[in-house]
N, C-alpha and C positions, 0 to 999 in steps of 0.2 A: 504494500500500500504506500502511496506517495505521502510522505510525512513532513514535507517542508512547512515551515511556519514563518510568519511575519511577526515582527514585534511592533505593536502600536506605540504611539507617542507616550502613553501612560505606562509602558513596560509590559503590558499584557500581550501574551502570545496568542496568535490565531492561526489555526491550520489553514494553509492556502487552499486546499481542496475541501470543499464542503458539499453536503447533500442539499441540493435545492429541491424544494417540495412543491413547486408550482405544478399544477395539474394532477397532483396526487389527491384523490378524494379523502375527506376527513375520516371516513370509516376504514381507510386503508393506510393512513399516514403512520399510525403507531407501528404497524408491522414493517413499513418501509424504513422508519427510523431505526428500529431494532436490528434489521438486516444490515443497514449501513454501518451501524456501530460495531456489529460483529465483524465486519470487513475492515474496520480500523478508522472509520470516519469519526472525527471528534468535533466537527464544525457542522451545525445543523441550521438551515435557513428556512424561515417561513415568513408569512406576511398576513396582515388582516385581510387583504384582498383575495388571498388564496382560499379562504374559507376552511382551512384545515388546522388551525392553531390548537384546537382541542385534541385532535388526534396526534399531532406532533408532540404536544405536552405529555400525552399518555405514553408515547414511545420513549421520550426522554426519561420519564419517571420509572419505566419498567425495563429499560434496556440492559440493566445489570452493570453499568459503569457509573461510578459516583458522579453526581451532578457537577462537582467542581472540576472534573476532567473533561467536560464538554464545553463548547462555546456555542451558545444558542442565540440566534438573531431573529428578530421579527421587525416588521416595518409598519409605521403609521400609514393608514390608507390616505391616498392623495386628496380625498375630499375634506380632510380635517385641516382647515386653514387657520384656525385660531388656537391660541394657547389652551384655552378651556376645552375645546373640542379634542385637541390632540391628547391632553392629559387624561381626559375621560376615556379615550380609546385605549390608552396604555393601561389604565386600570382594568379595562375590559379584557385586554389581551392577557394580563397576569391572572385574572380570574379564570379565563378559559383554559389557559395552559397549565396553571397550577404550580408553577415554580415560585421559589422565594424571590427570584431575580432573573433578569435576562442579562446576557453579557453585552448585547448591543441592541439598541432600538433606533432605527433610522427612518427618515422620511422617504416614503415610496413615491418615486416619480413626482418631485415637488413642483412641477410646472403645470400650468401657469399659476403663480401665486400673485395675483394682482396687487394685493395689499403690500406684499413684500417687495415686489418689483417697483411699485410707486415709491415706497420708502427708500429703496436703494438708489433710485434715480434722483430723488430729492437730495439724498446724502452726497451722492457723487457730484451733483451740481454745486452743492455747498462747498465741497472740497476743492472743486475747480475754481470757484470764485476766490477762495482763500489763497490758493496757489498762485493766482494771477496778481495778487497784491504785492 
């Protein structure tokens, strides 16, 4: 099994090769995770949009490898554009998956974020005005 890792800025290591669970139905995800872990995978990736977080969480809990030896990632669905909405969706993910923690939670396909884009444009314009002085 390919075992190369990357070290993140915070010192945490992540296995480069991970099990992506897109298109794996929720009722089959636990078995897929367990089979992947048995082959040596330690990086498991899911997302709110995949609809299989519950099954992935079941697989992580029952795979026979201690949780701290796995790197589990999920993603905030693209439709969550505010802090409140994103925070609530993360709580929902944790409730569905059942772990005490996730190793990484990222924004899934964050475009277009109109509010963010407008804010960045305004900030950039402000920086350009300051730089010209």
